[in-house]
N, CA, C and O atoms as a GROMACS GRO file, in nm:
protein
  428
    1UNK      N    1   0.082  -0.119   0.000
    1UNK     CA    2   0.000   0.000   0.000
    1UNK      C    3   0.087   0.126   0.000
    1UNK      O    4   0.058   0.222  -0.072
    2UNK      N    5   0.195   0.126   0.082
    2UNK     CA    6   0.283   0.243   0.088
    2UNK      C    7   0.348   0.269  -0.048
    2UNK      O    8   0.362   0.385  -0.088
    3UNK      N    9   0.388   0.163  -0.117
    3UNK     CA   10   0.452   0.182  -0.247
    3UNK      C   11   0.356   0.242  -0.348
    3UNK      O   12   0.398   0.321  -0.433
    4UNK      N   13   0.227   0.206  -0.341
    4UNK     CA   14   0.127   0.266  -0.431
    4UNK      C   15   0.112   0.415  -0.405
    4UNK      O   16   0.104   0.494  -0.499
    5UNK      N   17   0.108   0.452  -0.278
    5UNK     CA   18   0.094   0.594  -0.242
    5UNK      C   19   0.217   0.672  -0.287
    5UNK      O   20   0.204   0.782  -0.340
    6UNK      N   21   0.335   0.616  -0.267
    6UNK     CA   22   0.458   0.682  -0.310
    6UNK      C   23   0.460   0.698  -0.462
    6UNK      O   24   0.500   0.803  -0.513
    7UNK      N   25   0.417   0.595  -0.534
    7UNK     CA   26   0.416   0.600  -0.681
    7UNK      C   27   0.318   0.706  -0.730
    7UNK      O   28   0.350   0.782  -0.821
    8UNK      N   29   0.199   0.712  -0.671
    8UNK     CA   30   0.099   0.812  -0.710
    8UNK      C   31   0.151   0.952  -0.680
    8UNK      O   32   0.132   1.043  -0.761
    9UNK      N   33   0.216   0.971  -0.567
    9UNK     CA   34   0.273   1.101  -0.533
    9UNK      C   35   0.381   1.142  -0.631
    9UNK      O   36   0.386   1.258  -0.674
   10UNK      N   37   0.468   1.049  -0.668
   10UNK     CA   38   0.575   1.078  -0.765
   10UNK      C   39   0.516   1.113  -0.901
   10UNK      O   40   0.565   1.204  -0.968
   11UNK      N   41   0.413   1.041  -0.942
   11UNK     CA   42   0.348   1.069  -1.070
   11UNK      C   43   0.286   1.208  -1.069
   11UNK      O   44   0.299   1.283  -1.166
   12UNK      N   45   0.218   1.244  -0.961
   12UNK     CA   46   0.156   1.376  -0.950
   12UNK      C   47   0.261   1.486  -0.956
   12UNK      O   48   0.241   1.587  -1.023
   13UNK      N   49   0.372   1.468  -0.886
   13UNK     CA   50   0.480   1.568  -0.889
   13UNK      C   51   0.538   1.581  -1.029
   13UNK      O   52   0.567   1.692  -1.074
   14UNK      N   53   0.556   1.470  -1.096
   14UNK     CA   54   0.610   1.471  -1.232
   14UNK      C   55   0.518   1.547  -1.326
   14UNK      O   56   0.564   1.628  -1.407
   15UNK      N   57   0.389   1.523  -1.315
   15UNK     CA   58   0.292   1.590  -1.402
   15UNK      C   59   0.289   1.739  -1.372
   15UNK      O   60   0.280   1.820  -1.464
   16UNK      N   61   0.295   1.776  -1.246
   16UNK     CA   62   0.291   1.917  -1.209
   16UNK      C   63   0.416   1.990  -1.255
   16UNK      O   64   0.407   2.104  -1.301
   17UNK      N   65   0.531   1.928  -1.244
   17UNK     CA   66   0.654   1.995  -1.284
   17UNK      C   67   0.660   2.015  -1.435
   17UNK      O   68   0.712   2.116  -1.481
   18UNK      N   69   0.606   1.920  -1.512
   18UNK     CA   70   0.602   1.935  -1.657
   18UNK      C   71   0.510   2.047  -1.699
   18UNK      O   72   0.543   2.122  -1.791
   19UNK      N   73   0.396   2.060  -1.634
   19UNK     CA   74   0.299   2.163  -1.669
   19UNK      C   75   0.347   2.302  -1.627
   19UNK      O   76   0.311   2.401  -1.690
   20UNK      N   77   0.428   2.308  -1.522
   20UNK     CA   78   0.473   2.437  -1.470
   20UNK      C   79   0.557   2.513  -1.571
   20UNK      O   80   0.552   2.636  -1.575
   21UNK      N   81   0.635   2.443  -1.652
   21UNK     CA   82   0.721   2.509  -1.748
   21UNK      C   83   0.654   2.535  -1.882
   21UNK      O   84   0.714   2.597  -1.970
   22UNK      N   85   0.530   2.489  -1.899
   22UNK     CA   86   0.460   2.505  -2.025
   22UNK      C   87   0.409   2.648  -2.041
   22UNK      O   88   0.372   2.714  -1.944
   23UNK      N   89   0.408   2.694  -2.165
   23UNK     CA   90   0.360   2.829  -2.195
   23UNK      C   91   0.237   2.820  -2.284
   23UNK      O   92   0.217   2.722  -2.356
   24UNK      N   93   0.154   2.924  -2.279
   24UNK     CA   94   0.040   2.933  -2.370
   24UNK      C   95   0.067   3.046  -2.468
   24UNK      O   96   0.095   3.159  -2.428
   25UNK      N   97   0.059   3.015  -2.596
   25UNK     CA   98   0.076   3.113  -2.702
   25UNK      C   99  -0.062   3.142  -2.759
   25UNK      O  100  -0.145   3.052  -2.767
   26UNK      N  101  -0.086   3.265  -2.799
   26UNK     CA  102  -0.215   3.302  -2.855
   26UNK      C  103  -0.196   3.343  -3.001
   26UNK      O  104  -0.111   3.425  -3.034
   27UNK      N  105  -0.278   3.282  -3.088
   27UNK     CA  106  -0.278   3.315  -3.230
   27UNK      C  107  -0.419   3.359  -3.266
   27UNK      O  108  -0.515   3.284  -3.247
   28UNK      N  109  -0.432   3.481  -3.318
   28UNK     CA  110  -0.563   3.532  -3.358
   28UNK      C  111  -0.592   3.492  -3.503
   28UNK      O  112  -0.502   3.475  -3.585
   29UNK      N  113  -0.720   3.480  -3.531
   29UNK     CA  114  -0.767   3.458  -3.667
   29UNK      C  115  -0.850   3.581  -3.703
   29UNK      O  116  -0.958   3.602  -3.647
   30UNK      N  117  -0.800   3.662  -3.796
   30UNK     CA  118  -0.866   3.786  -3.830
   30UNK      C  119  -0.845   3.816  -3.978
   30UNK      O  120  -0.735   3.798  -4.030
   31UNK      N  121  -0.950   3.861  -4.046
   31UNK     CA  122  -0.944   3.892  -4.189
   31UNK      C  123  -0.899   3.770  -4.268
   31UNK      O  124  -0.819   3.780  -4.361
   32UNK      N  125  -0.952   3.654  -4.230
   32UNK     CA  126  -0.921   3.526  -4.294
   32UNK      C  127  -0.770   3.498  -4.300
   32UNK      O  128  -0.718   3.447  -4.399
   33UNK      N  129  -0.701   3.532  -4.191
   33UNK     CA  130  -0.557   3.506  -4.180
   33UNK      C  131  -0.521   3.483  -4.034
   33UNK      O  132  -0.591   3.530  -3.943
   34UNK      N  133  -0.412   3.411  -4.012
   34UNK     CA  134  -0.357   3.397  -3.877
   34UNK      C  135  -0.275   3.522  -3.844
   34UNK      O  136  -0.224   3.588  -3.936
   35UNK      N  137  -0.262   3.556  -3.718
   35UNK     CA  138  -0.184   3.674  -3.678
   35UNK      C  139  -0.035   3.656  -3.707
   35UNK      O  140   0.040   3.753  -3.706
   36UNK      N  141   0.007   3.533  -3.732
   36UNK     CA  142   0.144   3.502  -3.773
   36UNK      C  143   0.137   3.380  -3.864
   36UNK      O  144   0.042   3.302  -3.855
   37UNK      N  145   0.236   3.364  -3.950
   37UNK     CA  146   0.235   3.244  -4.034
   37UNK      C  147   0.339   3.142  -3.988
   37UNK      O  148   0.344   3.031  -4.041
   38UNK      N  149   0.422   3.179  -3.890
   38UNK     CA  150   0.520   3.087  -3.832
   38UNK      C  151   0.526   3.110  -3.682
   38UNK      O  152   0.521   3.224  -3.634
   39UNK      N  153   0.536   3.000  -3.608
   39UNK     CA  154   0.541   3.009  -3.463
   39UNK      C  155   0.634   2.900  -3.412
   39UNK      O  156   0.633   2.788  -3.462
   40UNK      N  157   0.715   2.934  -3.312
   40UNK     CA  158   0.804   2.838  -3.249
   40UNK      C  159   0.760   2.819  -3.105
   40UNK      O  160   0.744   2.915  -3.030
   41UNK      N  161   0.739   2.692  -3.066
   41UNK     CA  162   0.697   2.659  -2.929
   41UNK      C  163   0.784   2.546  -2.878
   41UNK      O  164   0.859   2.484  -2.954
   42UNK      N  165   0.773   2.518  -2.749
   42UNK     CA  166   0.844   2.405  -2.688
   42UNK      C  167   0.745   2.291  -2.664
   42UNK      O  168   0.625   2.314  -2.652
   43UNK      N  169   0.797   2.170  -2.658
   43UNK     CA  170   0.715   2.054  -2.625
   43UNK      C  171   0.644   2.082  -2.492
   43UNK      O  172   0.707   2.122  -2.395
   44UNK      N  173   0.513   2.060  -2.489
   44UNK     CA  174   0.432   2.085  -2.370
   44UNK      C  175   0.357   2.217  -2.375
   44UNK      O  176   0.261   2.236  -2.301
   45UNK      N  177   0.401   2.310  -2.462
   45UNK     CA  178   0.333   2.437  -2.476
   45UNK      C  179   0.199   2.418  -2.546
   45UNK      O  180   0.177   2.319  -2.616
   46UNK      N  181   0.109   2.513  -2.526
   46UNK     CA  182  -0.019   2.511  -2.595
   46UNK      C  183  -0.032   2.636  -2.680
   46UNK      O  184   0.031   2.739  -2.654
   47UNK      N  185  -0.116   2.626  -2.783
   47UNK     CA  186  -0.150   2.741  -2.865
   47UNK      C  187  -0.302   2.758  -2.857
   47UNK      O  188  -0.378   2.666  -2.885
   48UNK      N  189  -0.342   2.877  -2.819
   48UNK     CA  190  -0.484   2.912  -2.812
   48UNK      C  191  -0.518   2.991  -2.938
   48UNK      O  192  -0.460   3.096  -2.964
   49UNK      N  193  -0.612   2.937  -3.015
   49UNK     CA  194  -0.655   3.002  -3.138
   49UNK      C  195  -0.782   3.080  -3.109
   49UNK      O  196  -0.883   3.022  -3.067
   50UNK      N  197  -0.779   3.212  -3.129
   50UNK     CA  198  -0.891   3.300  -3.098
   50UNK      C  199  -0.950   3.352  -3.230
   50UNK      O  200  -0.880   3.412  -3.311
   51UNK      N  201  -1.081   3.329  -3.250
   51UNK     CA  202  -1.147   3.372  -3.372
   51UNK      C  203  -1.198   3.515  -3.356
   51UNK      O  204  -1.294   3.540  -3.283
   52UNK      N  205  -1.134   3.609  -3.425
   52UNK     CA  206  -1.176   3.749  -3.423
   52UNK      C  207  -1.253   3.788  -3.548
   52UNK      O  208  -1.286   3.905  -3.568
   53UNK      N  209  -1.283   3.690  -3.633
   53UNK     CA  210  -1.359   3.715  -3.756
   53UNK      C  211  -1.509   3.702  -3.729
   53UNK      O  212  -1.548   3.637  -3.631
   54UNK      N  213  -1.592   3.761  -3.813
   54UNK     CA  214  -1.737   3.750  -3.796
   54UNK      C  215  -1.795   3.618  -3.849
   54UNK      O  216  -1.916   3.604  -3.859
   55UNK      N  217  -1.709   3.524  -3.884
   55UNK     CA  218  -1.753   3.394  -3.936
   55UNK      C  219  -1.667   3.284  -3.875
   55UNK      O  220  -1.561   3.311  -3.818
   56UNK      N  221  -1.713   3.162  -3.889
   56UNK     CA  222  -1.646   3.047  -3.828
   56UNK      C  223  -1.518   3.009  -3.902
   56UNK      O  224  -1.503   3.034  -4.022
   57UNK      N  225  -1.428   2.948  -3.828
   57UNK     CA  226  -1.308   2.884  -3.882
   57UNK      C  227  -1.306   2.741  -3.830
   57UNK      O  228  -1.363   2.711  -3.725
   58UNK      N  229  -1.239   2.653  -3.903
   58UNK     CA  230  -1.225   2.513  -3.861
   58UNK      C  231  -1.080   2.473  -3.884
   58UNK      O  232  -1.042   2.436  -3.996
   59UNK      N  233  -1.000   2.480  -3.779
   59UNK     CA  234  -0.857   2.453  -3.791
   59UNK      C  235  -0.828   2.304  -3.776
   59UNK      O  236  -0.889   2.234  -3.696
   60UNK      N  237  -0.732   2.258  -3.858
   60UNK     CA  238  -0.693   2.118  -3.853
   60UNK      C  239  -0.547   2.104  -3.892
   60UNK      O  240  -0.486   2.194  -3.949
   61UNK      N  241  -0.492   1.986  -3.859
   61UNK     CA  242  -0.357   1.949  -3.901
   61UNK      C  243  -0.355   1.801  -3.931
   61UNK      O  244  -0.409   1.720  -3.855
   62UNK      N  245  -0.294   1.766  -4.041
   62UNK     CA  246  -0.272   1.626  -4.076
   62UNK      C  247  -0.126   1.587  -4.055
   62UNK      O  248  -0.083   1.480  -4.098
   63UNK      N  249  -0.051   1.673  -3.988
   63UNK     CA  250   0.091   1.651  -3.966
   63UNK      C  251   0.115   1.530  -3.877
   63UNK      O  252   0.039   1.503  -3.784
   64UNK      N  253   0.222   1.457  -3.906
   64UNK     CA  254   0.260   1.341  -3.826
   64UNK      C  255   0.294   1.381  -3.682
   64UNK      O  256   0.267   1.306  -3.588
   65UNK      N  257   0.352   1.499  -3.665
   65UNK     CA  258   0.390   1.546  -3.532
   65UNK      C  259   0.269   1.570  -3.444
   65UNK      O  260   0.270   1.535  -3.326
   66UNK      N  261   0.163   1.628  -3.501
   66UNK     CA  262   0.041   1.657  -3.425
   66UNK      C  263  -0.076   1.665  -3.523
   66UNK      O  264  -0.085   1.758  -3.603
   67UNK      N  265  -0.163   1.568  -3.515
   67UNK     CA  266  -0.281   1.563  -3.601
   67UNK      C  267  -0.404   1.599  -3.518
   67UNK      O  268  -0.422   1.546  -3.409
   68UNK      N  269  -0.488   1.690  -3.569
   68UNK     CA  270  -0.609   1.729  -3.497
   68UNK      C  271  -0.708   1.795  -3.591
   68UNK      O  272  -0.672   1.839  -3.700
   69UNK      N  273  -0.832   1.803  -3.548
   69UNK     CA  274  -0.938   1.878  -3.614
   69UNK      C  275  -1.018   1.945  -3.504
   69UNK      O  276  -1.088   1.877  -3.428
   70UNK      N  277  -1.009   2.077  -3.494
   70UNK     CA  278  -1.074   2.150  -3.384
   70UNK      C  279  -1.223   2.170  -3.405
   70UNK      O  280  -1.294   2.209  -3.312
   71UNK      N  281  -1.273   2.143  -3.524
   71UNK     CA  282  -1.415   2.166  -3.550
   71UNK      C  283  -1.442   2.315  -3.562
   71UNK      O  284  -1.352   2.396  -3.541
   72UNK      N  285  -1.565   2.352  -3.595
   72UNK     CA  286  -1.599   2.492  -3.615
   72UNK      C  287  -1.582   2.575  -3.488
   72UNK      O  288  -1.619   2.533  -3.378
   73UNK      N  289  -1.526   2.693  -3.506
   73UNK     CA  290  -1.511   2.788  -3.396
   73UNK      C  291  -1.578   2.919  -3.438
   73UNK      O  292  -1.530   2.985  -3.531
   74UNK      N  293  -1.687   2.957  -3.373
   74UNK     CA  294  -1.760   3.078  -3.413
   74UNK      C  295  -1.687   3.206  -3.372
   74UNK      O  296  -1.586   3.201  -3.301
   75UNK      N  297  -1.739   3.320  -3.417
   75UNK     CA  298  -1.683   3.450  -3.380
   75UNK      C  299  -1.672   3.460  -3.229
   75UNK      O  300  -1.766   3.429  -3.156
   76UNK      N  301  -1.556   3.504  -3.182
   76UNK     CA  302  -1.532   3.519  -3.039
   76UNK      C  303  -1.492   3.391  -2.969
   76UNK      O  304  -1.454   3.393  -2.852
   77UNK      N  305  -1.499   3.279  -3.040
   77UNK     CA  306  -1.464   3.150  -2.980
   77UNK      C  307  -1.314   3.128  -2.979
   77UNK      O  308  -1.239   3.195  -3.051
   78UNK      N  309  -1.272   3.034  -2.898
   78UNK     CA  310  -1.130   2.997  -2.895
   78UNK      C  311  -1.118   2.849  -2.864
   78UNK      O  312  -1.202   2.790  -2.795
   79UNK      N  313  -1.012   2.790  -2.916
   79UNK     CA  314  -0.980   2.650  -2.890
   79UNK      C  315  -0.830   2.639  -2.878
   79UNK      O  316  -0.755   2.714  -2.941
   80UNK      N  317  -0.785   2.543  -2.796
   80UNK     CA  318  -0.642   2.527  -2.771
   80UNK      C  319  -0.593   2.390  -2.811
   80UNK      O  320  -0.668   2.292  -2.812
   81UNK      N  321  -0.464   2.384  -2.844
   81UNK     CA  322  -0.397   2.259  -2.877
   81UNK      C  323  -0.267   2.254  -2.798
   81UNK      O  324  -0.192   2.351  -2.794
   82UNK      N  325  -0.240   2.139  -2.734
   82UNK     CA  326  -0.113   2.117  -2.665
   82UNK      C  327  -0.021   2.041  -2.760
   82UNK      O  328  -0.060   1.939  -2.817
   83UNK      N  329   0.100   2.089  -2.775
   83UNK     CA  330   0.198   2.026  -2.864
   83UNK      C  331   0.291   1.940  -2.779
   83UNK      O  332   0.374   1.992  -2.704
   84UNK      N  333   0.276   1.809  -2.790
   84UNK     CA  334   0.345   1.716  -2.701
   84UNK      C  335   0.458   1.637  -2.766
   84UNK      O  336   0.510   1.543  -2.707
   85UNK      N  337   0.496   1.676  -2.888
   85UNK     CA  338   0.602   1.605  -2.960
   85UNK      C  339   0.679   1.705  -3.046
   85UNK      O  340   0.619   1.793  -3.108
   86UNK      N  341   0.810   1.692  -3.050
   86UNK     CA  342   0.893   1.782  -3.131
   86UNK      C  343   0.874   1.753  -3.279
   86UNK      O  344   0.854   1.638  -3.320
   87UNK      N  345   0.879   1.858  -3.358
   87UNK     CA  346   0.867   1.846  -3.503
   87UNK      C  347   0.795   1.966  -3.562
   87UNK      O  348   0.778   2.069  -3.495
   88UNK      N  349   0.753   1.953  -3.687
   88UNK     CA  350   0.685   2.060  -3.758
   88UNK      C  351   0.538   2.025  -3.775
   88UNK      O  352   0.503   1.912  -3.811
   89UNK      N  353   0.452   2.124  -3.749
   89UNK     CA  354   0.308   2.104  -3.762
   89UNK      C  355   0.254   2.210  -3.859
   89UNK      O  356   0.270   2.330  -3.836
   90UNK      N  357   0.190   2.163  -3.965
   90UNK     CA  358   0.126   2.251  -4.063
   90UNK      C  359  -0.022   2.259  -4.028
   90UNK      O  360  -0.090   2.157  -4.022
   91UNK      N  361  -0.071   2.381  -4.006
   91UNK     CA  362  -0.210   2.403  -3.967
   91UNK      C  363  -0.281   2.482  -4.077
   91UNK      O  364  -0.226   2.577  -4.132
   92UNK      N  365  -0.404   2.441  -4.107
   92UNK     CA  366  -0.485   2.508  -4.207
   92UNK      C  367  -0.628   2.525  -4.156
   92UNK      O  368  -0.668   2.464  -4.057
   93UNK      N  369  -0.704   2.609  -4.226
   93UNK     CA  370  -0.846   2.624  -4.198
   93UNK      C  371  -0.922   2.550  -4.308
   93UNK      O  372  -0.899   2.575  -4.426
   94UNK      N  373  -1.012   2.460  -4.269
   94UNK     CA  374  -1.090   2.383  -4.367
   94UNK      C  375  -1.183   2.472  -4.448
   94UNK      O  376  -1.220   2.438  -4.560
   95UNK      N  377  -1.221   2.586  -4.392
   95UNK     CA  378  -1.314   2.676  -4.460
   95UNK      C  379  -1.245   2.782  -4.546
   95UNK      O  380  -1.305   2.837  -4.638
   96UNK      N  381  -1.120   2.810  -4.514
   96UNK     CA  382  -1.044   2.914  -4.584
   96UNK      C  383  -0.905   2.859  -4.616
   96UNK      O  384  -0.812   2.878  -4.537
   97UNK      N  385  -0.889   2.790  -4.728
   97UNK     CA  386  -0.764   2.718  -4.759
   97UNK      C  387  -0.639   2.804  -4.768
   97UNK      O  388  -0.528   2.751  -4.764
   98UNK      N  389  -0.654   2.936  -4.780
   98UNK     CA  390  -0.535   3.022  -4.785
   98UNK      C  391  -0.479   3.050  -4.645
   98UNK      O  392  -0.370   3.104  -4.633
   99UNK      N  393  -0.554   3.014  -4.541
   99UNK     CA  394  -0.506   3.032  -4.403
   99UNK      C  395  -0.413   2.918  -4.368
   99UNK      O  396  -0.455   2.802  -4.360
  100UNK      N  397  -0.286   2.950  -4.348
  100UNK     CA  398  -0.186   2.848  -4.316
  100UNK      C  399  -0.093   2.899  -4.207
  100UNK      O  400  -0.057   3.017  -4.203
  101UNK      N  401  -0.055   2.807  -4.120
  101UNK     CA  402   0.035   2.838  -4.009
  101UNK      C  403   0.129   2.720  -3.991
  101UNK      O  404   0.085   2.605  -3.990
  102UNK      N  405   0.257   2.747  -3.976
  102UNK     CA  406   0.356   2.644  -3.947
  102UNK      C  407   0.402   2.663  -3.803
  102UNK      O  408   0.448   2.770  -3.764
  103UNK      N  409   0.389   2.555  -3.724
  103UNK     CA  410   0.435   2.557  -3.585
  103UNK      C  411   0.556   2.464  -3.573
  103UNK      O  412   0.547   2.345  -3.603
  104UNK      N  413   0.667   2.520  -3.530
  104UNK     CA  414   0.788   2.442  -3.506
  104UNK      C  415   0.793   2.410  -3.357
  104UNK      O  416   0.804   2.500  -3.274
  105UNK      N  417   0.784   2.281  -3.324
  105UNK     CA  418   0.784   2.239  -3.184
  105UNK      C  419   0.923   2.188  -3.150
  105UNK      O  420   0.972   2.092  -3.211
  106UNK      N  421   0.988   2.253  -3.052
  106UNK     CA  422   1.124   2.218  -3.015
  106UNK      C  423   1.128   2.154  -2.877
  106UNK      O  424   1.040   2.178  -2.794
  107UNK      N  425   1.231   2.071  -2.854
  107UNK     CA  426   1.247   2.005  -2.724
  107UNK      C  427   1.286   2.103  -2.618
  107UNK      O  428   1.304   2.065  -2.502
   0.00000   0.00000   0.00000
């Protein structure tokens, strides 16, 4: 029983220490464009995508490093993605194909 408690405590400390160093980056979507077309983050960081347009966006990535589909985000909405693996992530909007963002995730 003591070893289980010690293991759970160690796991909790490990998770807390990893999250403590993580940063949140904010990328706006305005005038059918991202506020930047290139972004560099560290493993564990998150990117919050904020929709400042009067219409929905649907961000996705098919990248091997991080694959996701955030679904529709209405005006004023925001959604976040945590980048948990080093590499390059190409992000696009399913509704506006000219919207592209490259995220470089570093260790």
